[in-house]
C-alpha positions in Angstrom: 0.1 -0.1 0.0 1.6 3.3 -1.2 1.4 5.9 1.3 0.2 8.3 -1.5 -3.3 6.0 -1.5 -3.5 6.9 2.5 -6.0 9.1 3.6 -5.5 9.0 7.3 -2.6 9.9 9.2 -0.4 6.5 9.8 1.0 6.1 12.9 4.4 7.8 13.5 6.0 4.6 15.1 5.5 2.0 12.8 5.9 4.3 9.4 9.3 5.8 8.5 9.3 9.5 8.8 10.0 9.4 4.9 6.7 8.0 3.8 5.5 10.3 6.9 7.0 13.4 4.9 5.9 12.5 1.6 2.2 11.8 3.2 2.3 14.9 4.2 3.7 16.9 1.3 1.0 15.2 -0.5 -2.0 16.0 1.7 -1.2 19.3 2.8 0.7 20.8 -0.4 -1.0 19.5 -3.5 0.3 22.5 -5.2 3.8 22.3 -4.0 4.0 24.7 -1.5 6.0 23.5 1.5 5.2 25.9 4.7 7.9 28.4 5.3 10.5 26.3 7.9 8.7 22.9 6.7 6.2 20.2 8.5 6.8 19.8 12.1 7.5 16.1 13.0 4.3 14.1 14.2 3.8 13.7 18.2 5.6 10.9 20.2 9.3 12.4 19.7 10.4 14.3 23.1 13.8 15.7 23.7 15.9 14.4 25.7 16.1 16.2 28.7 19.4 17.7 30.2 19.2 15.6 33.4 19.0 12.4 31.5 21.6 13.3 28.8 25.3 12.1 28.1 28.0 14.6 27.9 29.2 14.6 24.8 32.4 12.5 25.3 29.9 9.7 26.2 27.5 10.8 23.4 30.3 10.1 20.9 31.6 6.5 22.3 28.0 5.4 22.2 26.7 6.2 18.8 30.3 5.5 17.1 29.5 1.8 19.1 26.3 1.4 17.6 27.3 2.4 14.1 30.9 2.2 13.3 31.2 -2.1 13.9 28.5 -1.9 11.0 30.5 -0.4 8.7 32.7 -3.7 8.2 30.4 -6.2 7.8 27.6 -6.8 4.8 24.7 -4.5 5.7 21.9 -6.8 6.4 18.2 -5.5 7.2 18.4 -7.0 10.5 21.4 -5.1 11.4 20.5 -1.9 9.8 17.3 -2.3 12.2 19.0 -3.2 15.4 21.2 0.6 14.6 18.1 2.0 14.6 16.5 0.7 18.1 20.5 1.4 19.6 20.4 5.2 18.2 16.7 5.6 19.1 17.4 4.3 22.6 20.5 6.3 23.0 19.9 9.5 25.6 21.7 12.0 23.0 20.0 14.9 22.0 19.3 14.2 18.4 21.4 17.1 16.5 24.2 16.1 18.6 23.7 12.0 16.9 24.1 14.2 13.9 27.0 16.1 14.6 28.9 12.5 15.5 27.9 10.7 12.8 29.6 13.6 10.5 32.4 13.1 11.9 32.6 9.4 11.0 34.7 8.9 7.8 34.2 4.8 6.4 37.1 3.8 5.2 37.1 3.4 1.3 36.9 -0.1 0.9 33.5 0.0 3.5 32.2 3.3 1.5 29.5 0.9 -0.3 28.5 -0.6 2.8 27.7 2.8 4.6 26.2 4.1 1.5 23.4 1.3 2.2 23.1 2.0 5.5 22.6 5.2 4.9 19.8 4.3 2.4 17.7 2.0 4.9 18.1 4.6 7.7 17.1 7.4 5.7 13.9 5.6 3.5 12.6 3.2 6.8 14.1 5.1 10.0 10.9 5.6 12.3 12.9 7.6 14.8 14.5 10.8 14.1 18.0 9.9 16.0 18.0 6.8 13.4 17.2 9.2 9.8 19.8 11.8 11.0 22.3 9.1 11.5 21.7 8.6 7.9 21.5 11.9 6.9 24.6 12.3 8.0 26.8 9.5 6.1 25.0 11.3 3.0 27.4 14.3 3.5 30.2 12.6 2.8 28.7 9.6 0.7 25.2 10.6 -1.2 24.7 10.1 -5.0 22.4 11.5 -7.5 19.9 8.7 -6.9 19.8 9.9 -3.0 18.1 13.2 -3.9 14.4 12.9 -4.2 14.4 10.9 -0.6 16.8 13.8 1.1 14.7 16.5 -0.2 11.5 14.8 1.0 12.7 14.4 4.3 13.8 18.1 4.0 10.4 18.9 3.9 10.7 18.2 7.8 11.6 20.8 10.2 13.6 18.6 12.2 15.7 17.4 9.2 16.0 20.8 7.3 19.2 21.5 8.2 20.6 18.0 7.5 19.3 17.2 4.6 20.7 20.6 3.1 23.9 19.5 3.6 23.8 16.3 2.2 22.1 18.3 -1.1 25.1 20.4 -1.2 27.5 18.2 -2.3 25.0 16.1 -4.7 22.5 18.9 -6.0 23.4 22.5 -4.9 20.1 23.4 -6.8 17.7 21.3 -4.2 20.2 22.1 -1.3 19.4 25.8 -2.1 15.4 25.7 -2.6 15.7 23.7 0.6 17.7 26.3 2.5 15.4 29.5 1.3 12.6 27.2 2.7 14.0 26.5 5.9 14.5 30.1 6.7 11.5 31.5 4.5 9.5 34.2 7.2 5.8 33.1 7.3 3.2 33.5 5.7 4.3 32.5 2.1 4.3 33.6 -0.6 8.1 33.7 -1.5 7.9 34.3 -5.4 11.0 33.2 -6.2 10.7 30.0 -4.0 7.3 29.3 -6.0 8.2 29.7 -9.2 11.7 27.7 -8.3 9.4 25.1 -6.8 6.9 25.3 -10.0 9.8 25.3 -12.8 8.1 28.3 -14.0 11.7 30.0 -15.5 10.0 33.2 -16.6 8.5 33.7 -12.9 11.7 32.6 -11.5 13.8 35.4 -13.6 10.8 38.2 -12.8 11.0 36.8 -8.7 14.9 36.8 -9.1 15.1 40.8 -10.4 12.5 42.2 -7.9 14.0 40.8 -5.3 17.7 42.4 -6.1 16.0 45.4 -5.4 14.1 44.4 -2.2 14.5 42.5 1.1 16.8 39.4 -0.1 14.4 36.4 0.4 18.1 34.5 1.4 21.8 34.0 1.2 22.9 35.2 -2.0 24.3 32.0 -3.5 21.2 30.0 -2.2 19.0 32.9 -4.2 21.4 31.9 -7.6 21.6 28.7 -6.5 17.9 28.0 -6.4 17.3 30.2 -9.7 19.9 28.6 -11.5 21.4 32.1 -12.4 24.4 31.0 -15.1 21.0 28.9 -16.8 18.8 32.5 -16.6 21.8 34.4 -17.7 22.0 32.0 -20.8 18.7 32.0 -21.7 18.2 35.6 -21.3 21.2 37.0 -22.9 19.6 40.6 -23.7 18.1 41.3 -20.4 19.7 44.2 -18.7 17.4 43.8 -15.6 18.8 40.4 -15.3 22.2 41.4 -15.7 22.1 44.1 -12.9 20.1 41.9 -10.7 23.1 39.1 -11.3 25.9 42.0 -10.5 24.1 42.5 -7.6 24.1 38.7 -6.5 27.8 38.3 -7.3 28.8 41.8 -5.4 26.5 40.3 -2.4 28.4 37.1 -2.4 32.0 38.5 -2.6 31.6 40.7 0.2 34.2 39.7 3.3 31.9 40.5 6.3 30.2 36.8 5.7 32.9 34.8 7.8 33.6 33.6 4.5 32.8 35.3 1.1 30.1 33.2 -0.5 31.1 33.7 -4.1 34.4 30.9 -2.9 31.6 28.6 -2.5 29.4 29.3 -5.8 30.4 26.8 -8.3 28.7 28.8 -11.2 30.5 32.1 -9.9 33.0 32.1 -13.3 29.8 31.6 -15.6 28.1 33.9 -13.9 31.2 36.6 -13.9 31.3 36.4 -17.7 27.6 37.1 -18.5 27.2 40.0 -16.4 30.3 41.8 -17.8 29.2 40.5 -21.4 25.9 41.9 -21.1 27.1 45.4 -19.1 27.0 47.3 -21.9 22.8 47.1 -22.1 22.6 48.6 -18.6 21.3 52.3 -18.7 24.4 54.3 -17.2 23.3 56.0 -14.1 25.5 56.4 -10.5 24.3 53.0 -9.3 25.2 51.2 -12.4 28.8 52.8 -12.3 29.4 52.1 -8.8 28.1 48.2 -8.9 30.4 47.5 -11.9 33.8 49.2 -10.3 32.7 47.6 -7.5 32.6 44.2 -9.4 36.0 45.5 -10.9 37.7 45.7 -7.9 36.6 42.4 -6.5 37.8 40.5 -9.5 41.5 42.9 -9.3 42.1 42.3 -5.7 39.0 40.8 -4.0 37.5 37.7 -3.4 36.4 37.2 -7.3 40.3 37.3 -8.3 41.0 33.8 -6.7 38.6 32.1 -8.5 40.3 29.1 -10.9 40.2 31.5 -14.0 41.8 30.8 -17.5 45.4 32.3 -17.9 44.8 35.7 -18.6 41.1 35.6 -18.6 40.6 38.0 -15.4 42.5 40.5 -16.9 40.5 40.6 -20.2 37.2 40.9 -18.1 39.2 44.2 -16.0 40.0 45.7 -19.4 36.4 45.2 -20.7 35.0 46.9 -17.4 37.6 49.6 -17.7 36.6 50.1 -21.5 33.1 50.5 -20.8 33.2 53.1 -17.8 36.0 55.1 -19.8 33.0 55.6 -22.8 31.4 58.8 -22.8 27.9 57.8 -21.1 29.1 56.0 -18.3 31.9 58.9 -17.9 29.0 61.5 -17.5 27.1 59.8 -14.4 30.1 58.7 -12.5 29.8 60.4 -9.1 32.8 62.8 -8.7 32.9 63.8 -5.2 32.6 60.5 -3.8 33.3 57.1 -3.4 33.8 57.0 -7.4 36.2 59.4 -7.3 38.2 58.0 -4.6 38.0 54.5 -5.8 39.0 55.7 -9.2 40.9 53.7 -11.9 42.5 51.1 -9.0 41.2 47.7 -10.6 42.1 49.0 -14.3 45.6 50.7 -13.7 47.6 48.0 -12.3 51.2 49.3 -12.5 53.4 46.9 -13.8 56.7 48.0 -11.6 54.8 47.1 -8.3 53.6 43.4 -9.3 55.4 41.3 -7.3 54.0 43.1 -4.6 51.1 45.8 -3.8 49.5 47.5 -1.5 46.0 48.4 -2.1 43.5 50.0 0.3 39.8 49.5 -0.5 37.0 51.0 0.8 33.6 49.0 0.2 30.7 51.0 -1.9 28.8 53.5 0.4 25.6 52.1 0.0 27.3 48.6 1.9 28.9 48.2 5.3 31.5 50.2 6.4 34.2 48.5 5.6 38.7 49.0 4.9 41.1 46.3 3.9 44.1 46.8 3.3 44.5 44.0 0.2 47.7 42.7 -0.4 48.7 41.4 -3.8 51.5 39.1 -4.7 51.7 38.8 -8.6 48.8 40.1 -9.0 46.9 38.3 -6.9 45.7 38.7 -3.4 47.9 37.2 -0.6 45.3 36.5 2.4 42.1 35.4 0.5 43.5 31.6 -0.5 45.1 31.2 3.3 42.5 33.1 5.6 38.9 33.5 4.0 37.0 34.0 7.6 37.4 37.8 7.9 38.6 40.8 5.8 42.3 41.4 5.6 43.1 44.3 8.4 42.6 48.5 7.9 45.4 50.4 7.3 44.6 52.1 10.3 46.2 48.9 11.8 48.6 48.1 9.0 50.2 50.8 7.8 49.3 53.5 10.3 51.9 52.0 13.0 54.3 50.6 10.2 53.6 47.1 10.8 54.3 46.2 7.5 58.0 47.6 7.9 60.5 45.3 7.3 63.0 45.7 10.0 66.3 44.9 11.5 64.3 42.0 13.9 61.4 39.8 12.6 58.3 41.1 13.3 54.9 39.0 13.5 52.1 40.7 12.1 48.3 39.8 11.9 47.5 40.2 8.3 43.1 39.1 8.6 41.1 38.1 11.7 37.7 36.2 11.9 35.1 38.6 11.3 33.4 37.0 14.6 36.7 37.9 16.2 39.9 36.0 16.4 38.9 34.1 19.8 35.8 32.7 18.0 37.5 31.6 14.5 41.3 32.7 14.3 43.5 34.8 12.6 46.2 34.9 9.9 49.8 36.0 11.1 53.2 36.0 9.2 56.7 36.8 10.7 58.2 39.8 8.5 62.0 39.9 8.4 64.7 41.1 6.2 67.4 39.1 4.6 70.0 40.8 2.5 68.4 42.4 -0.3 65.1 40.5 0.3 62.3 40.9 2.7 60.5 37.1 3.8 57.2 36.6 4.7 57.5 33.2 7.0 56.6 31.5 9.9 52.8 31.7 8.9 49.9 30.9 11.8 46.3 31.0 11.5 46.4 29.1 8.2 43.1 27.5 7.4 42.7 23.8 7.3 43.6 22.3 3.9 45.5 25.2 2.9 49.0 25.7 2.3 51.4 28.5 2.9 54.6 29.1 1.6 57.7 31.3 2.4 57.4 34.6 0.1 60.1 36.7 -0.8 60.3 40.4 -2.9 63.4 42.6 -3.6 64.1 44.5 -0.2 64.2 48.3 -2.2 60.9 47.5 -4.4 59.4 46.2 -1.2 60.1 49.4 0.9 59.4 51.7 -2.1 55.7 50.2 -2.1 55.4 49.8 2.0 56.4 53.5 2.1 53.9 54.8 -1.0 51.0 53.2 0.7 51.6 54.3 4.0 51.1 57.9 2.2 48.4 57.5 0.0 45.3 58.6 1.8 43.5 59.2 -1.5 41.1 56.4 -0.8 40.1 57.9 2.5 37.4 60.5 3.5 36.4 63.5 6.1 35.7 61.3 8.4 37.7 58.9 8.5 40.8 60.9 8.9 39.5 62.6 11.4 39.5 59.3 13.2 42.4 58.6 11.9 44.1 61.9 13.5 42.1 61.6 17.1 43.3 57.7 17.4 47.5 59.0 17.2 46.5 61.8 19.5 45.3 59.7 22.0 48.1 56.7 21.0 50.8 59.3 21.2 49.0 60.9 24.9 47.5 58.4 26.7 47.5 61.0 29.3 44.2 62.4 28.3 42.1 59.9 28.7 44.2 58.2 31.8 43.3 61.9 33.4 39.8 60.7 33.8 40.5 57.0 34.8 39.9 55.9 31.2 42.4 53.7 29.0 42.6 52.1 25.5 40.8 55.2 23.7 40.5 55.0 19.6 38.5 56.2 17.2 36.9 55.3 13.9 34.3 55.9 11.5 30.8 54.7 12.3 29.7 50.9 11.2 26.7 52.1 10.0 27.1 56.1 9.1 30.5 56.5 7.5 30.2 60.3 8.0 30.6 60.0 11.5 33.3 59.3 14.2 33.0 56.7 17.0 35.2 57.2 19.9 36.0 54.5 21.9 37.3 54.1 25.8 37.3 52.2 28.8 36.5 53.3 32.2 38.6 51.3 34.5 39.8 53.1 37.6 42.2 51.0 39.2 43.7 53.6 41.2 40.9 53.2 43.3 41.5 50.7 46.0 37.4 49.5 46.6 38.2 47.9 42.7 42.0 47.4 42.7 43.0 44.2 40.8 43.0 42.7 37.3 39.1 41.5 38.1 38.0 45.2 38.8 34.7 46.2 36.9 35.0 48.5 33.9 32.8 49.9 31.4 33.1 50.8 27.5 31.9 54.0 26.4 31.5 55.4 23.0 31.0 59.1 21.8 29.3 59.5 18.5 30.8 62.4 16.2 29.2 63.7 13.2 31.2 65.6 10.2 30.1 69.4 10.7 32.1 70.3 7.2 35.3 71.7 8.5 39.0 70.4 8.1 39.8 66.9 9.8 42.4 68.4 11.6 40.1 70.9 13.1 37.4 68.4 13.9 40.3 66.2 15.8 41.5 69.0 18.0 38.5 70.1 19.0 37.6 66.7 20.3 40.8 66.1 22.2 40.4 69.7 23.9 37.3 68.7 25.0 38.8 65.3 26.2 41.3 67.3 28.1 38.2 69.8 29.8 35.8 67.1 30.2 34.9 63.9 31.4 34.5 62.3 28.4 31.7 59.7 30.5 29.4 62.6 30.4 28.7 62.8 26.5 29.2 59.3 25.9 27.0 55.8 26.4 27.8 52.8 27.9 28.1 50.3 25.2 29.8 47.3 27.4 31.7 45.7 30.4 29.3 45.1 33.9 25.9 46.0 34.2 25.8 45.5 37.8 28.9 48.3 37.4 26.9 50.5 35.1 24.0 50.4 37.3 25.9 51.2 40.5 27.1 54.4 38.6 24.1 55.4 37.7 24.9 54.6 34.0 21.8 53.1 31.8 22.3 50.0 30.6 22.1 49.7 26.1 18.6 48.0 25.5 19.0 44.4 24.4 22.5 44.6 25.9 26.1 45.6 24.2 
């Protein structure tokens, strides 16, 4: 009897969860639309209580003991059922079971047996732990024939993330569709998801164009994968709106403030770049389109787009094509001559040959997007840090250039080049030791290189290296008034720590506000260490922030006004608490920020 012929829900403990997923979809979604987030599991699967659950080490041992011995023996139905029973009985959270099994790597000679076990668990499993174990095995071992099963299970809310992980290896389109559904906010409709699910290519094109100009419906890479963006561009090669939408998706995927630029995991990145550059001449010249094409060129020159596996010379050809287009009179007429476009200028198109072996480019992001400034370091025309560490952006010029950290001195110096978006303490940072060896500068002893990546020693001509560092330190063409004001304030506070120390404050720095690039944010810590009542390393402290909007006067005057005010007036009186101890803030009469720092 087929589950599709049923008209009443089947008992959850006797019916496989795969059949239950098919049943729910057939009964509840005859039009193919799955509710946002997916269907719930049937009743009868309570979570493992915290009191009863095993700790992770014991859980790992128990799950491994239940599963691994089978991988060395022929998989029988009875043996697979025994695994199911043991996994269902373990006092281990179901997501923990998935995490543990994902870490199990069957020997190559046992791969086919492990695959058969995974298929039996996913297709006949009646307990979520067993199904999740099967999905975890399919992350490594899945094949195209597994897609229908995994997609069906992915419609159940409990299995959506695990199904996406399994599909990512064998069908990126199906994985993207599942993730967009998981992230969808109720109530539907979601035009792009509906079009993708229904296979309507024209509707998918229209929805993709619309989604590129409004609130995103999901991660940019998943949107592109779900819509099969590369195929759409081939189907509609003369559609300027689709070309513009594709360009905006590429730009969004290339941003480093996502822990890892999504473009690095987008298998169709190169053909989409090719199509966007080929169709760029059809875009209507405007300031916004100019900024988009310039941003894409910057990414191809020194960002994540530059580290894709391009055929020899092809990246240069694409950059030259964009450069010629933006040089045309229609585009030159709409260029923003006073803002970011003017500051960025011809950077991605100039590529001076004499500095090709070692080049430093300070890149400020398009001001329509987060206020990010990177010190991008190029070697032989390609980025240095991204191939080694993609979890965060390269450090800003205030850290690497204003402090002279990139200079090669008589003694070796370890320098942090990049830090994870979530901070070093969470996901690491990239370090290199810079030393001088005769007439060469050497970058070696790398630290923090991500797994599966290999770093080698770099050697540069010392005279050319020194000249390039000096040029980059002098160059402020990328900057804007508020950034210059912040730089001057930070330098003075670093040189004269007594300004803040007079108010029992320390660690002062200034930068342009993340959400308002024309506003300076001054950050400092109140830690009265000389007070006997709070002496010691565990003394309470508070962090304060002061915002200073750009008033149009020269940066030197604005910085001097801020420093004079610090000298005359306790900066806590015109700042707001943004971190530290909530109890200490209350004791001193300060408001704690809503929702915490």
